[in-house]
C-alpha positions in Angstrom: 132.5 -32.1 72.6 135.9 -30.5 73.0 136.3 -31.7 76.5 135.5 -35.3 75.4 138.2 -35.0 72.7 140.8 -33.8 75.3 139.8 -36.7 77.6 140.2 -39.2 74.8 143.6 -37.7 73.8 144.9 -37.8 77.4 143.7 -41.4 77.7 145.5 -42.4 74.5 148.7 -40.7 75.6 148.6 -42.5 79.0 148.1 -45.8 77.2 151.3 -45.2 75.2 153.3 -44.0 78.2 155.7 -46.2 80.2 154.7 -47.6 83.6 155.6 -45.3 86.5 157.3 -48.2 88.4 159.1 -50.5 86.0 159.4 -48.0 83.2 159.2 -50.8 80.6 155.7 -51.8 80.0 152.9 -49.5 78.8 150.5 -48.1 81.4 147.4 -50.2 82.1 145.7 -48.4 84.9 146.6 -45.4 87.2 150.0 -44.9 85.6 151.0 -48.6 86.1 151.4 -51.5 83.8 149.2 -54.6 84.5 152.0 -56.6 86.2 153.0 -53.7 88.6 149.3 -52.9 89.3 148.6 -56.5 90.3 151.8 -56.7 92.3 150.8 -54.0 94.7 150.0 -55.1 98.3 146.3 -54.6 97.9 144.0 -54.6 100.8 140.8 -52.8 99.7 139.0 -53.1 103.0 138.5 -51.5 106.3 140.9 -51.6 109.2 139.9 -50.9 112.8 141.9 -48.2 114.6 140.8 -46.3 117.7 137.3 -47.9 117.4 137.0 -46.4 113.9 136.8 -48.3 110.7 139.2 -46.8 108.1 138.9 -47.7 104.4 142.4 -48.7 103.2 143.7 -49.3 99.7 146.8 -51.3 100.5 149.1 -52.8 103.1 152.1 -50.5 103.9 154.5 -52.9 102.3 157.0 -53.0 99.4 156.9 -51.3 96.9 154.2 -49.0 98.0 155.9 -48.0 101.3 159.0 -46.7 99.4 156.8 -44.9 96.9 154.8 -43.1 99.6 158.0 -42.1 101.4 159.5 -40.7 98.3 156.2 -38.9 97.5 155.9 -37.5 101.0 159.5 -36.6 101.9 161.5 -36.4 98.7 159.1 -34.4 96.5 158.7 -37.2 94.0 155.3 -35.8 92.9 155.3 -37.8 89.7 153.8 -40.6 91.8 150.7 -38.5 92.6 148.6 -39.9 89.7 149.4 -43.4 90.7 148.6 -42.9 94.4 145.5 -40.9 93.7 144.4 -43.8 91.4 144.6 -46.2 94.3 142.1 -44.1 96.2 139.9 -43.8 93.2 139.7 -47.6 92.9 137.8 -47.8 96.2 134.1 -47.6 96.8 132.9 -44.8 99.1 129.9 -44.0 101.3 127.8 -41.0 100.4 129.5 -37.9 101.9 129.2 -34.1 101.4 132.8 -33.1 101.5 136.5 -34.2 101.6 138.6 -33.3 104.6 142.4 -33.8 104.1 144.5 -34.5 107.1 146.1 -31.2 108.0 149.8 -30.7 108.7 151.5 -28.0 110.8 152.8 -24.8 109.3 156.3 -25.8 110.1 156.0 -29.1 108.2 154.2 -27.4 105.3 157.0 -24.8 105.1 159.7 -27.5 105.2 158.0 -29.9 102.8 156.5 -27.4 100.5 153.1 -29.2 100.3 150.6 -31.3 102.2 150.7 -34.7 100.6 147.2 -35.6 102.0 145.8 -32.4 100.4 147.2 -33.3 97.0 145.6 -36.7 97.2 142.3 -35.3 98.6 142.0 -32.8 95.7 142.3 -35.5 93.1 139.8 -37.7 94.9 137.4 -34.7 95.4 137.5 -34.0 91.7 136.8 -37.7 91.0 133.9 -37.8 93.4 132.7 -34.3 92.4 132.9 -33.1 96.0 134.3 -29.9 97.7 137.4 -29.8 99.8 136.7 -28.7 103.4 139.5 -27.6 105.8 137.9 -26.3 109.0 140.7 -27.7 111.2 144.3 -26.5 111.7 147.2 -28.4 113.1 149.7 -27.0 115.6 153.4 -27.8 115.7 154.1 -31.5 115.4 157.1 -32.9 117.2 158.6 -36.3 117.9 156.6 -38.6 120.2 159.6 -40.9 120.9 159.6 -42.1 124.5 155.9 -41.2 125.1 153.5 -43.8 126.4 150.4 -44.7 124.3 148.2 -42.5 126.4 150.7 -39.6 126.3 150.8 -39.9 122.5 147.0 -39.8 122.3 146.8 -36.7 124.5 149.6 -35.0 122.6 147.9 -35.5 119.2 144.5 -34.4 120.5 146.1 -31.0 121.5 147.5 -30.5 118.1 144.2 -29.9 116.3 142.3 -26.7 116.7 139.4 -25.1 114.8 140.3 -22.7 112.0 138.6 -19.4 111.5 134.8 -19.6 111.9 132.9 -20.4 108.7 129.3 -20.5 107.7 129.9 -23.7 105.7 129.2 -26.8 107.7 128.9 -30.5 106.5 127.3 -33.4 108.4 128.8 -36.2 106.3 132.5 -36.0 105.5 135.5 -38.2 104.4 138.9 -37.8 106.0 141.8 -38.5 103.6 145.3 -39.4 104.9 148.3 -41.2 103.4 149.2 -43.9 106.0 147.3 -45.1 109.1 149.3 -46.7 112.0 147.6 -46.3 115.4 144.8 -44.1 114.0 145.4 -41.4 116.7 145.6 -38.5 114.2 142.4 -39.5 112.5 140.6 -40.0 115.8 141.8 -36.6 117.0 140.6 -34.9 113.8 137.3 -36.8 114.0 136.7 -35.4 117.5 137.3 -31.8 116.2 134.9 -32.4 113.3 132.2 -33.7 115.7 132.5 -30.5 117.6 131.6 -28.7 114.4 128.4 -30.7 114.0 129.6 -33.6 111.7 127.5 -36.6 112.3 129.0 -39.2 109.9 132.7 -39.2 109.6 134.5 -41.7 107.4 138.2 -42.1 106.7 140.3 -43.4 103.9 144.1 -44.0 103.6 146.5 -45.2 101.0 148.0 -47.8 103.2 147.7 -49.4 106.7 150.9 -50.0 108.7 150.9 -52.6 111.5 
């Protein structure tokens, strides 16, 4: 009963709060007013990358591209509820665990957080699923000047298995912020397959061309 009261109170406070984007109208859904929510570059379908179908909430276009950049690089974490809400608005296949896209220790130290992990935790709570992180990522560096094949090989070498664990899942969902070529998701997928995963799905906030 107490939990229900808290949920209703939070919902009422949210309704009276200003929109995270325009700051003028009251929130309608996922921290946004109705106009801002409807103005997002919605996609809500799958895109094909590296022979893998990736569920995507939006196109990587204004204003979402700027929001993701600020959330990812400028520590604008107040956008997290809105971005997590975009993922929550999608329909998912049945899976057993959520796998956030890992980042290297160097990037984690520099940035202070893994943006994909933050989003994955919110989605995992929404779907009532565990977070599973069996893969580590080695040092990431610029791929400028590399051919497509060289980029793919470079990314594949970035992912390694973490410490052995007794916990294994057969059906998992990869969560990432933006998909471009899909190389990182494909490399992570291959590592997960080596751990016995048989059904690997992926979701991203946005798809860039």
